[in-house]
C-alpha positions, 0 to 999 in steps of 0.5 A: 499499500502506498504512503498516500493511500496509507495516510487516507486509511488512518483512524483515531481510536477512542477506547472506553473503560469497562474493566476486563471487558476492555480486553475486547479492544485488542480483538478490534485492533487486530482486525483493523490492522489486518484490514490495512488500517493504521492508527493515527492516535489512541485516546483511552480511559481506564482499561482503554488507556491500558490497552492503548498504552500496549498498542501505542508501542507499535507492537503487533496486536497478536503479540500484545494479546499473547503477552496479556493472556500469559500474565492475566492467567498466570499464578502471580496475577491469580494470587494478587486477586486472591489477596485483594478479594479473599478468595481462592482460585475457582471459588464462588460466592452465593450467586456463583460468580467468580471473584465477585468484587461486589459481594466481597466489598459487601461482606467487608462492610458488614464485618466493619473491616473495610469501613475502618480502611475507608476512614483511614486510607486513600482507597479501600484496596491497596494499589499493589495490583495495579502497580504489578499490572503496569510493570508486566504489561506496559513498557517503561517510558514516556508517553511522548516517546511512543511510536503511536500518539497516545492520550490518557484521560483521567480526573485530577482530584486537586483541580477538580477537572478531567485531564488529558495526559500526553506527556510523562511516565506512561505507567503512572498515567495509565495507573491513574486513569485505571484507579477506581475512585475510593477503591484504589488510591489516587496516583500522584502525577506531577502536581495532580492526584489522578483517578479513573474518570470512567464513572462519568466519562467511560467513552472518550469520543469527544476528546478523540474528535477534538484532534481532528486528525482522522476518522474517529472509531469508538469502542464501547465495552461498558455494561448496559443498565439492567432494569428491574434492580431494587436497591437494598443498602446504601452501597447499592444505591450509590453504585446504582446511581453511578451506573445510571449516570455513566450510562446517560453520559455515554448516550450523550457522547456516542455521536461524537464518533464517526463509527461506534463498535460495541462488542457484545461483552455485557454478560462478562463481569467487569472483574472476570479476567479469566475470560481473556480468549472469549473477550478477545474473540468478541472484539474480533467478531464485532470489528469484522461486522463493522468493516464495511461501515469503516470502509465507507468512512473513507469513501466519503 
């Protein structure tokens, strides 16, 4: 493919947050690369920033997939989750879900153990898991030195604003974008305190559009709001309101993308990193179904 045609087939990716479901991003990107599209820029939030940082190195998507799969299914990662959630491999809670984050938090609250941590520590859980993930999945270096331009979206607790980070240590910026508010401690970055902005901006389509560099393809992996849920506790109410608010925000922002790809991943719990292969394949399937629409973006 000539340089001229290659330039016309560049896309800007807006990769949304969604925990483990974000692994579907890798499947989408592999299909785009195989179809001859190149990535002009990646804008990522939360899990989207993690995948974005891996892809921005310029490595092949298949290699990145293998690297992620090896780590996420490793004994090391399993032990981290066991330590954080107090569960052994293969165990389940009352509703049969594997590593049920919500159930563990609820039980901790009832036991008063987590409450003490909330009022004395910057996060319910220590940040060691995210630190280990960054060290094993992301190459150390500066964002501005990556072969593919990367923009990482987070919220700065000090200024009270959403921020877009384009310079500085990539591992720290991604960790800040991935630190769930109140769950993991905020990350000190320059003079800021960064945390995940996914509760009200899990799809960075508007920011991706602002660069005006290439057609924007947004990949949405967040869960849909399931009706009929009745809240029984204060924690239920808080989490439900966050879920509803985040869903409404995504509805208002989707149109900023030239094309929206939505892998069918809502049935996979956001904390279930054991479904690496399934999530990747769902991303592949969704992207393959969208190839015709992507080609039309360039026909225009």
